[in-house]
C-alpha angles and dihedrals in degrees: 000000000000129000086242091062089062114083113230125330091116090157094060091045091052092046090058096041091050089049092053092044093051091041092242099123110135114232090231119045126181110203106199131176141135119286113285090030121127093252095123092040092051090052093051090047092053090047090052093044099048092053097037109126092213107027116180127212095271107020148003116280095244093213110071120096094260093051091048092051092049087050087065095033091237098115105140091220096054119077129189129213122183142150118288135161110288093241092063097064117043141173108277146115092282099028092241116069095174095053090224112175102230095152097072095058089043092055092047090050096048094046095043101033107029092155095049128122136217095281093055091050090052094051092040091055096042092235091152095229092297116163111272131207147147104249137204087259091057090049091052088051088053090053094048090045094053094044088068118090119251114274097212099028098252133097122327101221129189116191114197113194118202096003087177088080089058111124111238092244088052089049092051092046096061099041096095094052089041093057099035108028125168118268116289093015121139131198114200113188120188127196150148094199109052091160092070094058123100117262090234087061097043094049092056096054137072111234122234113185113208104197124215116269119268120239094253091049090054094044093048092047095049094047099042089047091054089236094123139007116256089253093053091042089057090053093043100050100068092041089053092060095206096316118121089193091058089044092058096046090050093049087062091057097056092246093195089076098052096078092061089045091056090046092056091043091057092049089052093049093047093051091041090226097178096189092052092044092052094044089048089051088054093051091043092051092048089059125088122263097257091054090049091053091044091062092051090047090050089053093050090050092051093048088050090051092045091053090050091047093053089047090053091238096135091151090069092047117113100188115128118238094257094065099034093096091052092049093050095049093042093049101040103034108027102030146058129194093256091052093048087053096047096048092045089058091049091051094045092051089049092052088051092050092043089054086055094055102262116169104274090213099052092039094053093045095050091042093052092053091045089053090047090056090052095045094050097043107110094191093065 
């Protein structure tokens, strides 16, 4: 991966490139950012850049032998460690008695889903929701790998993805090599949950914050990549809330239709049309989970925009022109601040329970009647 393949985040890219040029790059870096950020992509781009045979001022060349190997994640001097079920990695001379090929699915995942999270990795690898961890045996393999000389004379790099899944014995096992690695050795750790890491690991790394994407960066990437039309991208960006992962998922759900779905839903709730509510619950339950989440996220965004509209903070609004009339009528004619806050809490709670596998039909039916009570409450 090249820096150029990551949309936006120019300040982070420049910080890393400047550190390399000035020979100030720490030997252990912790790339941390929210889920859906470019923390993994930034680490891979750095690994590509430092070993590039013809690096430019702003990026790796992308054409030399080293870059071509990194493009496929098969560079002999770059190792990867990531959470897997405990039975795949066991104590042994080679740290892997079963000879299970876990690198191939990892390469495919990292290349095709660089913004994915641990659930995506679990699903991609068909681990069947087994408990994942980075074991002591994996830590021994890290030490063994980094004890070998560089094959191509550049940096020896070990990228550890989701180090918060590292067993405490594994973390303790790598402390010495993490603090005093051989010359031209780089540890790149990638996480969305730095608060879960052991203090002994945190204290030995330099932190690189990879911020969430801005709306403009998401819109440009979706449009330039042909993933979504400019109109759909304008709808998706505020819903994604800085997460490129969420943006990709929303792009599959034709997000530009969700605002009209939410509008019709609110009308049914206000009129307490029981038949329509029950019918809508059936349709909702029949859709896939990402579509179910997308509708709730659309609702949360509409309520956020409505609150800004009522507060006359139009400059902070992110609603595309096609939906501005609806937001204005909804916020000023049908809602009060108390109603907006009450429904926002209901949608937020529903999203929480949906993530934890609540029954979509029951959830949607109960949510609709709860919203109806709020909408028809004259005291709010």
